MIDOSE-1310 file (N, C-alpha, C; in nm, 2 decimals, decimal comma, always signed):
residues 225
mvtr	+1,61/+1,12/-1,16/+1,59/+1,27/-1,20/+1,67/+1,35/-1,07; +1,64/+1,29/-0,94/+1,69/+1,36/-0,83/+1,85/+1,35/-0,85; +1,88/+1,23/-0,89/+2,06/+1,20/-0,89/+2,10/+1,30/-0,99; +2,04/+1,33/-1,10/+2,10/+1,41/-1,19/+2,11/+1,55/-1,14
nmkt	+2,03/+1,61/-1,07/+2,04/+1,73/-1,00/+2,14/+1,73/-0,89; +2,14/+1,62/-0,82/+2,23/+1,63/-0,70/+2,39/+1,64/-0,74; +2,41/+1,60/-0,87/+2,56/+1,61/-0,93/+2,59/+1,74/-0,93; +2,51/+1,84/-0,96/+2,53/+1,98/-0,97/+2,55/+2,05/-0,85
ntgk	+2,55/+1,99/-0,74/+2,55/+2,04/-0,59/+2,67/+2,01/-0,52; +2,74/+2,07/-0,46/+2,84/+2,03/-0,35/+2,80/+2,00/-0,24; +2,69/+2,04/-0,19/+2,63/+2,02/-0,06/+2,56/+1,88/-0,05; +2,52/+1,84/+0,07/+2,45/+1,72/+0,08/+2,33/+1,74/+0,17
nkvt	+2,23/+1,68/+0,13/+2,09/+1,70/+0,21/+2,03/+1,56/+0,25; +1,96/+1,54/+0,33/+1,90/+1,42/+0,37/+1,75/+1,45/+0,44; +1,66/+1,39/+0,38/+1,51/+1,42/+0,45/+1,48/+1,28/+0,47; +1,42/+1,25/+0,60/+1,37/+1,11/+0,64/+1,23/+1,12/+0,65
ivnf	+1,15/+1,03/+0,59/+1,02/+1,02/+0,59/+0,96/+0,92/+0,65; +0,90/+0,96/+0,78/+0,83/+0,84/+0,86/+0,68/+0,90/+0,88; +0,59/+0,81/+0,79/+0,46/+0,86/+0,77/+0,36/+0,74/+0,80; +0,43/+0,63/+0,88/+0,32/+0,52/+0,89/+0,27/+0,53/+1,02
ltls	+0,14/+0,51/+1,03/+0,07/+0,55/+1,18/+0,01/+0,40/+1,21; +0,00/+0,40/+1,33/-0,07/+0,27/+1,40/-0,19/+0,30/+1,47; -0,26/+0,22/+1,52/-0,38/+0,25/+1,61/-0,37/+0,28/+1,74; -0,22/+0,27/+1,78/-0,19/+0,32/+1,92/-0,16/+0,46/+1,92
hfpt	-0,13/+0,52/+2,03/-0,07/+0,66/+2,02/+0,06/+0,68/+2,00; +0,13/+0,59/+1,95/+0,27/+0,59/+1,93/+0,29/+0,57/+1,78; +0,36/+0,67/+1,70/+0,39/+0,62/+1,56/+0,49/+0,53/+1,55; +0,48/+0,45/+1,45/+0,59/+0,34/+1,43/+0,71/+0,39/+1,38
emyg	+0,81/+0,31/+1,39/+0,94/+0,34/+1,32/+0,95/+0,28/+1,19; +0,86/+0,25/+1,12/+0,86/+0,22/+0,99/+0,84/+0,31/+0,88; +0,88/+0,28/+0,76/+0,86/+0,38/+0,65/+0,73/+0,35/+0,60; +0,66/+0,45/+0,57/+0,52/+0,44/+0,49/+0,55/+0,46/+0,36
tktn	+0,42/+0,48/+0,27/+0,43/+0,51/+0,14/+0,49/+0,64/+0,11; +0,60/+0,65/+0,04/+0,68/+0,78/+0,00/+0,66/+0,83/-0,14; +0,57/+0,76/-0,21/+0,55/+0,79/-0,35/+0,52/+0,94/-0,39; +0,44/+0,99/-0,30/+0,40/+1,14/-0,32/+0,54/+1,23/-0,32
adti	+0,61/+1,21/-0,21/+0,74/+1,27/-0,18/+0,84/+1,24/-0,30; +0,86/+1,13/-0,34/+0,94/+1,09/-0,45/+0,89/+1,16/-0,59; +0,78/+1,17/-0,61/+0,71/+1,22/-0,73/+0,74/+1,37/-0,73; +0,74/+1,43/-0,62/+0,75/+1,59/-0,62/+0,90/+1,61/-0,64
agam	+0,98/+1,53/-0,56/+1,12/+1,57/-0,56/+1,18/+1,55/-0,70; +1,13/+1,43/-0,76/+1,18/+1,41/-0,90/+1,14/+1,51/-1,00; +1,01/+1,57/-0,99/+0,97/+1,66/-1,08/+1,05/+1,80/-1,06; +1,07/+1,86/-0,94/+1,15/+1,96/-0,90/+1,30/+1,94/-0,96
aekg	+1,35/+1,83/-0,95/+1,49/+1,80/-0,99/+1,49/+1,81/-1,15; +1,39/+1,77/-1,22/+1,38/+1,76/-1,36/+1,36/+1,91/-1,42; +1,30/+2,01/-1,33/+1,26/+2,15/-1,36/+1,39/+2,23/-1,33; +1,49/+2,16/-1,27/+1,63/+2,24/-1,24/+1,64/+2,31/-1,11
csld	+1,53/+2,28/-1,01/+1,53/+2,31/-0,88/+1,67/+2,28/-0,80; +1,72/+2,36/-0,71/+1,84/+2,33/-0,64/+1,81/+2,22/-0,53; +1,90/+2,15/-0,48/+1,89/+2,06/-0,40/+1,84/+2,10/-0,27; +1,88/+2,23/-0,23/+1,85/+2,29/-0,10/+1,68/+2,32/-0,11
eiav	+1,63/+2,37/-0,24/+1,50/+2,39/-0,26/+1,41/+2,25/-0,25; +1,46/+2,13/-0,31/+1,40/+2,01/-0,31/+1,39/+1,96/-0,17; +1,51/+1,97/-0,10/+1,50/+1,92/+0,05/+1,40/+2,00/+0,13; +1,38/+2,13/+0,11/+1,29/+2,21/+0,20/+1,14/+2,16/+0,17
tvqe	+1,11/+2,14/+0,03/+0,99/+2,12/-0,01/+0,96/+1,96/+0,03; +1,05/+1,86/+0,01/+1,01/+1,74/+0,05/+1,01/+1,73/+0,21; +1,06/+1,81/+0,28/+1,05/+1,80/+0,42/+0,91/+1,86/+0,46; +0,85/+1,95/+0,37/+0,72/+2,00/+0,39/+0,62/+1,88/+0,35
vads	+0,66/+1,81/+0,25/+0,57/+1,69/+0,22/+0,55/+1,60/+0,32; +0,66/+1,57/+0,37/+0,67/+1,47/+0,48/+0,61/+1,50/+0,61; +0,59/+1,64/+0,64/+0,51/+1,68/+0,75/+0,36/+1,71/+0,71; +0,33/+1,67/+0,60/+0,19/+1,68/+0,55/+0,13/+1,54/+0,49
igtm	+0,19/+1,42/+0,53/+0,15/+1,30/+0,48/+0,13/+1,21/+0,59; +0,04/+1,11/+0,56/+0,02/+1,00/+0,66/-0,04/+0,88/+0,60; -0,01/+0,76/+0,65/-0,04/+0,64/+0,59/-0,09/+0,56/+0,70; -0,19/+0,47/+0,67/-0,26/+0,36/+0,74/-0,27/+0,24/+0,65
svsl	-0,25/+0,12/+0,70/-0,27/-0,01/+0,64/-0,36/-0,10/+0,72; -0,41/-0,20/+0,64/-0,49/-0,32/+0,68/-0,47/-0,44/+0,59; -0,46/-0,55/+0,66/-0,42/-0,67/+0,58/-0,52/-0,80/+0,65; -0,54/-0,89/+0,55/-0,61/-1,02/+0,59/-0,50/-1,11/+0,59
spcs	-0,39/-1,10/+0,57/-0,27/-1,19/+0,58/-0,15/-1,13/+0,59; -0,03/-1,21/+0,63/+0,09/-1,15/+0,66/+0,18/-1,17/+0,52; +0,28/-1,12/+0,51/+0,36/-1,12/+0,38/+0,45/-1,25/+0,41; +0,50/-1,30/+0,28/+0,58/-1,39/+0,28/+0,74/-1,35/+0,24
vpgh	+0,83/-1,37/+0,35/+0,95/-1,33/+0,32/+1,03/-1,46/+0,30; +1,12/-1,47/+0,18/+1,18/-1,60/+0,14/+1,28/-1,64/+0,28; +1,25/-1,76/+0,30/+1,34/-1,83/+0,40/+1,32/-1,79/+0,55; +1,21/-1,73/+0,56/+1,17/-1,71/+0,68/+0,99/-1,74/+0,72
kpsf	+0,97/-1,77/+0,84/+0,82/-1,79/+0,86/+0,74/-1,68/+0,85; +0,61/-1,66/+0,85/+0,53/-1,54/+0,85/+0,55/-1,49/+1,00; +0,57/-1,36/+1,00/+0,58/-1,29/+1,14/+0,45/-1,30/+1,22; +0,34/-1,33/+1,17/+0,22/-1,34/+1,25/+0,12/-1,41/+1,16
qlge	+0,02/-1,48/+1,24/-0,07/-1,54/+1,17/-0,22/-1,50/+1,20; -0,30/-1,51/+1,11/-0,44/-1,47/+1,11/-0,53/-1,57/+1,09; -0,65/-1,56/+1,17/-0,76/-1,66/+1,14/-0,84/-1,61/+1,02; -0,94/-1,70/+0,97/-1,00/-1,69/+0,86/-1,09/-1,56/+0,87
neme	-1,14/-1,52/+0,98/-1,22/-1,40/+1,00/-1,15/-1,30/+1,07; -1,03/-1,30/+1,05/-0,96/-1,17/+1,12/-0,87/-1,09/+1,03; -0,84/-0,98/+1,06/-0,77/-0,88/+0,99/-0,68/-0,80/+1,08; -0,56/-0,75/+1,02/-0,47/-0,68/+1,12/-0,46/-0,54/+1,08
lglg	-0,46/-0,46/+1,17/-0,45/-0,31/+1,13/-0,32/-0,24/+1,20; -0,27/-0,15/+1,09/-0,15/-0,10/+1,14/-0,03/-0,17/+1,11; -0,02/-0,27/+1,03/+0,09/-0,36/+1,02/+0,21/-0,28/+0,92; +0,32/-0,35/+0,92/+0,43/-0,29/+0,83/+0,44/-0,36/+0,70
ihge	+0,50/-0,28/+0,62/+0,51/-0,33/+0,47/+0,60/-0,46/+0,47; +0,69/-0,48/+0,55/+0,78/-0,59/+0,56/+0,74/-0,69/+0,63; +0,60/-0,70/+0,67/+0,56/-0,82/+0,75/+0,55/-0,79/+0,91; +0,59/-0,67/+0,95/+0,60/-0,63/+1,10/+0,45/-0,66/+1,13
agve	+0,42/-0,70/+1,25/+0,29/-0,73/+1,30/+0,23/-0,60/+1,33; +0,10/-0,58/+1,33/+0,04/-0,44/+1,34/+0,00/-0,46/+1,50; -0,09/-0,34/+1,54/-0,09/-0,32/+1,69/-0,24/-0,36/+1,72; -0,33/-0,40/+1,63/-0,46/-0,45/+1,66/-0,52/-0,55/+1,56
rtnl	-0,58/-0,65/+1,61/-0,64/-0,75/+1,54/-0,79/-0,74/+1,56; -0,87/-0,77/+1,45/-1,02/-0,75/+1,48/-1,08/-0,84/+1,38; -1,21/-0,86/+1,40/-1,29/-0,93/+1,32/-1,31/-0,86/+1,17; -1,33/-0,95/+1,06/-1,35/-0,89/+0,94/-1,47/-0,79/+0,94
qsan	-1,45/-0,68/+0,87/-1,54/-0,57/+0,85/-1,57/-0,57/+0,70; -1,67/-0,48/+0,67/-1,71/-0,44/+0,53/-1,59/-0,35/+0,48; -1,59/-0,33/+0,34/-1,49/-0,24/+0,31/-1,52/-0,08/+0,35; -1,64/-0,05/+0,35/-1,69/+0,08/+0,39/-1,63/+0,09/+0,54
evva	-1,66/-0,01/+0,63/-1,63/+0,01/+0,77/-1,49/+0,00/+0,79; -1,42/-0,06/+0,70/-1,26/-0,06/+0,71/-1,20/+0,07/+0,67; -1,25/+0,13/+0,56/-1,21/+0,24/+0,53/-1,22/+0,37/+0,62; -1,35/+0,36/+0,68/-1,39/+0,47/+0,77/-1,29/+0,45/+0,89
rlld	-1,26/+0,33/+0,93/-1,19/+0,33/+1,05/-1,03/+0,37/+1,03; -0,99/+0,33/+0,91/-0,84/+0,38/+0,88/-0,84/+0,52/+0,88; -0,93/+0,59/+0,80/-0,94/+0,72/+0,78/-0,96/+0,81/+0,90; -1,04/+0,76/+0,98/-1,07/+0,82/+1,11/-0,97/+0,84/+1,20
hlts	-0,88/+0,72/+1,21/-0,76/+0,72/+1,29/-0,65/+0,81/+1,23; -0,64/+0,82/+1,10/-0,55/+0,88/+1,03/-0,58/+1,04/+1,07; -0,68/+1,08/+1,07/-0,72/+1,21/+1,10/-0,74/+1,25/+1,24; -0,71/+1,16/+1,33/-0,75/+1,17/+1,46/-0,67/+1,29/+1,53
tesg	-0,73/+1,37/+1,61/-0,67/+1,48/+1,70/-0,65/+1,43/+1,85; -0,67/+1,30/+1,88/-0,65/+1,26/+2,01/-0,52/+1,25/+2,06; -0,40/+1,23/+1,98/-0,28/+1,22/+2,02/-0,22/+1,36/+2,00; -0,10/+1,35/+2,08/-0,02/+1,47/+2,07/+0,07/+1,48/+1,95
yqyf	+0,10/+1,36/+1,89/+0,18/+1,34/+1,78/+0,10/+1,41/+1,65; +0,21/+1,43/+1,55/+0,18/+1,50/+1,43/+0,09/+1,40/+1,33; -0,04/+1,38/+1,37/-0,13/+1,31/+1,28/-0,18/+1,40/+1,16; -0,23/+1,34/+1,06/-0,28/+1,42/+0,95/-0,41/+1,49/+0,99
nppn	-0,43/+1,61/+1,00/-0,56/+1,67/+1,05/-0,57/+1,81/+1,00; -0,57/+1,82/+0,86/-0,60/+1,95/+0,81/-0,73/+2,01/+0,82; -0,75/+2,14/+0,82/-0,92/+2,18/+0,83/-0,99/+2,13/+0,73; -1,13/+2,14/+0,74/-1,22/+2,11/+0,64/-1,20/+2,20/+0,54
gtnv	-1,22/+2,13/+0,41/-1,22/+2,21/+0,27/-1,08/+2,21/+0,22; -0,97/+2,14/+0,28/-0,85/+2,14/+0,25/-0,85/+2,04/+0,13; -0,76/+2,07/+0,03/-0,72/+2,00/-0,10/-0,63/+1,87/-0,05; -0,67/+1,75/-0,09/-0,59/+1,64/-0,04/-0,57/+1,55/-0,16
glvv	-0,44/+1,46/-0,15/-0,42/+1,38/-0,26/-0,45/+1,24/-0,19; -0,49/+1,14/-0,24/-0,51/+1,00/-0,20/-0,43/+0,91/-0,29; -0,35/+0,81/-0,20/-0,30/+0,69/-0,26/-0,36/+0,56/-0,19; -0,41/+0,49/-0,29/-0,46/+0,36/-0,26/-0,36/+0,27/-0,30
nnlg	-0,31/+0,22/-0,21/-0,18/+0,12/-0,27/-0,22/-0,04/-0,21; -0,19/-0,12/-0,32/-0,21/-0,25/-0,32/-0,09/-0,32/-0,24; -0,10/-0,36/-0,11/+0,01/-0,43/-0,03/+0,07/-0,56/-0,10; +0,00/-0,61/-0,21/+0,07/-0,72/-0,26/-0,03/-0,85/-0,32
gtsn	-0,12/-0,86/-0,25/-0,22/-0,98/-0,28/-0,37/-0,93/-0,31; -0,39/-0,80/-0,34/-0,53/-0,75/-0,35/-0,55/-0,73/-0,49; -0,67/-0,79/-0,53/-0,73/-0,77/-0,67/-0,76/-0,63/-0,72; -0,76/-0,59/-0,84/-0,80/-0,46/-0,87/-0,94/-0,43/-0,84
lels	-1,02/-0,54/-0,84/-1,15/-0,52/-0,83/-1,16/-0,46/-0,68; -1,10/-0,52/-0,57/-1,10/-0,49/-0,44/-1,04/-0,35/-0,41; -0,94/-0,31/-0,49/-0,87/-0,21/-0,48/-0,95/-0,08/-0,52; -1,02/-0,11/-0,62/-1,12/-0,02/-0,69/-1,23/+0,03/-0,60
liag	-1,28/-0,09/-0,52/-1,40/-0,07/-0,41/-1,34/+0,01/-0,29; -1,21/-0,01/-0,25/-1,16/+0,05/-0,14/-1,14/+0,21/-0,19; -1,08/+0,24/-0,31/-1,05/+0,37/-0,36/-1,19/+0,45/-0,37; -1,28/+0,39/-0,41/-1,42/+0,46/-0,42/-1,49/+0,49/-0,30
said	-1,47/+0,40/-0,20/-1,52/+0,42/-0,06/-1,43/+0,54/+0,00; -1,31/+0,54/-0,01/-1,23/+0,64/+0,05/-1,24/+0,77/+0,00; -1,25/+0,78/-0,13/-1,31/+0,92/-0,18/-1,42/+0,98/-0,12; -1,51/+0,88/-0,12/-1,66/+0,91/-0,08/-1,66/+0,95/+0,07
ylts	-1,57/+0,89/+0,16/-1,58/+0,91/+0,30/-1,49/+1,05/+0,31; -1,40/+1,07/+0,24/-1,31/+1,18/+0,26/-1,38/+1,30/+0,21; -1,47/+1,30/+0,11/-1,54/+1,42/+0,08/-1,69/+1,44/+0,15; -1,76/+1,32/+0,18/-1,89/+1,34/+0,26/-1,87/+1,36/+0,41
klcy	-1,79/+1,29/+0,45/-1,78/+1,28/+0,60/-1,68/+1,35/+0,65; -1,55/+1,38/+0,60/-1,43/+1,45/+0,66/-1,42/+1,58/+0,59; -1,50/+1,60/+0,50/-1,52/+1,74/+0,43/-1,38/+1,79/+0,37; -1,31/+1,71/+0,30/-1,18/+1,74/+0,22/-1,23/+1,74/+0,08
nvtr	-1,15/+1,81/+0,01/-1,16/+1,81/-0,14/-1,04/+1,72/-0,19; -1,08/+1,59/-0,26/-0,95/+1,51/-0,32/-0,95/+1,53/-0,45; -0,85/+1,62/-0,49/-0,82/+1,67/-0,61/-0,72/+1,59/-0,68; -0,65/+1,49/-0,62/-0,56/+1,39/-0,68/-0,59/+1,27/-0,61
aymg	-0,61/+1,16/-0,70/-0,63/+1,02/-0,64/-0,54/+0,93/-0,72; -0,49/+0,84/-0,66/-0,38/+0,74/-0,73/-0,41/+0,59/-0,67; -0,41/+0,50/-0,77/-0,44/+0,37/-0,73/-0,34/+0,26/-0,79; -0,28/+0,17/-0,72/-0,19/+0,08/-0,79/-0,11/+0,00/-0,69
slmt	-0,02/-0,09/-0,75/+0,08/-0,16/-0,68/+0,20/-0,09/-0,66; +0,22/+0,01/-0,56/+0,32/+0,10/-0,56/+0,43/+0,06/-0,46; +0,40/+0,01/-0,36/+0,48/-0,05/-0,26/+0,43/-0,19/-0,18; +0,50/-0,31/-0,25/+0,41/-0,42/-0,21/+0,50/-0,53/-0,13
slem	+0,45/-0,62/-0,10/+0,52/-0,75/-0,02/+0,46/-0,86/-0,09; +0,52/-0,98/-0,07/+0,48/-1,11/-0,13/+0,37/-1,13/-0,05; +0,24/-1,17/-0,13/+0,13/-1,24/-0,08/+0,06/-1,16/+0,02; +0,09/-1,04/+0,05/+0,01/-0,97/+0,16/-0,10/-0,91/+0,10
agvs	-0,23/-0,97/+0,15/-0,36/-0,93/+0,09/-0,42/-0,81/+0,17; -0,39/-0,70/+0,14/-0,42/-0,58/+0,21/-0,41/-0,45/+0,14; -0,44/-0,34/+0,17/-0,41/-0,22/+0,13/-0,37/-0,12/+0,24; -0,30/+0,00/+0,18/-0,26/+0,11/+0,26/-0,32/+0,23/+0,20
ltll	-0,36/+0,32/+0,29/-0,44/+0,46/+0,25/-0,32/+0,58/+0,29; -0,28/+0,64/+0,19/-0,20/+0,76/+0,22/-0,27/+0,90/+0,20; -0,27/+0,99/+0,28/-0,32/+1,12/+0,24/-0,22/+1,22/+0,25; -0,22/+1,31/+0,16/-0,13/+1,43/+0,14/-0,21/+1,55/+0,13
rikd	-0,17/+1,64/+0,22/-0,22/+1,79/+0,22/-0,16/+1,85/+0,11; -0,22/+1,90/-0,01/-0,17/+1,94/-0,12/-0,16/+2,11/-0,12; -0,05/+2,15/-0,11/-0,03/+2,30/-0,13/-0,04/+2,33/-0,28; -0,09/+2,46/-0,32/-0,11/+2,49/-0,45/+0,00/+2,46/-0,55
hwte	+0,13/+2,49/-0,51/+0,25/+2,48/-0,61/+0,29/+2,35/-0,61; +0,24/+2,24/-0,54/+0,28/+2,11/-0,56/+0,20/+2,03/-0,66; +0,09/+2,07/-0,69/+0,01/+2,04/-0,80/+0,08/+1,99/-0,94; +0,16/+2,11/-0,96/+0,24/+2,11/-1,08/+0,34/+2,00/-1,09
yldy	+0,41/+1,97/-0,97/+0,50/+1,86/-0,97/+0,43/+1,72/-0,96; +0,31/+1,71/-0,88/+0,25/+1,59/-0,90/+0,18/+1,54/-1,04; +0,16/+1,65/-1,11/+0,12/+1,63/-1,24/+0,22/+1,60/-1,35; +0,35/+1,64/-1,30/+0,47/+1,64/-1,40/+0,49/+1,50/-1,47
stta	+0,50/+1,52/-1,59/+0,51/+1,38/-1,68/+0,64/+1,30/-1,63; +0,61/+1,17/-1,62/+0,71/+1,08/-1,57/+0,72/+0,94/-1,64; +0,84/+0,89/-1,66/+0,84/+0,76/-1,75/+0,85/+0,64/-1,63; +0,84/+0,68/-1,52/+0,84/+0,57/-1,41/+0,73/+0,46/-1,43
pgwp	+0,76/+0,34/-1,47/+0,65/+0,24/-1,52/+0,55/+0,20/-1,42; +0,59/+0,24/-1,27/+0,48/+0,20/-1,18/+0,38/+0,28/-1,14; +0,42/+0,41/-1,18/+0,34/+0,53/-1,13/+0,22/+0,53/-1,22; +0,11/+0,53/-1,16/-0,03/+0,53/-1,23/-0,06/+0,67/-1,27
tqsk	-0,15/+0,67/-1,37/-0,21/+0,80/-1,43/-0,30/+0,85/-1,31; -0,30/+0,99/-1,26/-0,37/+1,03/-1,16/-0,53/+1,05/-1,19; -0,61/+1,04/-1,11/-0,75/+1,08/-1,14/-0,76/+1,23/-1,08; -0,80/+1,32/-1,16/-0,83/+1,46/-1,13/-0,97/+1,52/-1,11
dpnl	-1,01/+1,60/-1,02/-1,13/+1,66/-1,01/-1,13/+1,76/-1,10; -1,22/+1,75/-1,21/-1,22/+1,85/-1,32/-1,26/+1,98/-1,27; -1,32/+2,01/-1,14/-1,36/+2,14/-1,10/-1,26/+2,19/-1,01; -1,15/+2,12/-0,98/-1,05/+2,19/-0,90/-0,91/+2,17/-0,97
t	-0,81/+2,27/-0,94/-0,69/+2,25/-1,00/-0,57/+2,24/-0,90
């Protein structure tokens, strides 16, 4: 859809999305989950928005999004050894989608504890960098992504815990929630959580009909639009 719109424009635009955070005070140079930005850009292109309009909006999305991950195992890259090893009772926080080692290794924790740790860091104000930290009452979108080797049962458990923590502890309104295998690696048993601060006019684009086979049907709060 974006390509079709770009053909009608003579100019060129590029928006780089770097939204993957680690537990240190330095953002990584890896790409995080870009699915929300892709969805909004595609919907805008399908509705006939100009490339400049799309670029401006996607940049706003990029500035309003953050991702944090956890895994119980590294990924398998064909022809290469795992980039790191984990013990039976260990998990890696802040690792990359392509098997890049994370920044902290810790003992296994419950799903609720892991979710709280990821979301607390994602919304931290302790760093001077651009972390995800909108005010209480903000409408947010949540993406719970299977990193490759996580069961649907485990994914659903994480999603439920994340929604509960975002609403009851962090006081956000989760108006859109997505869950699925959206950006994966071979055999990586883990999840990533992505938060998007939703502006009013973005909802139309997030809800826009798509034939993308991997994009899940979103969960909507019936009391919020």
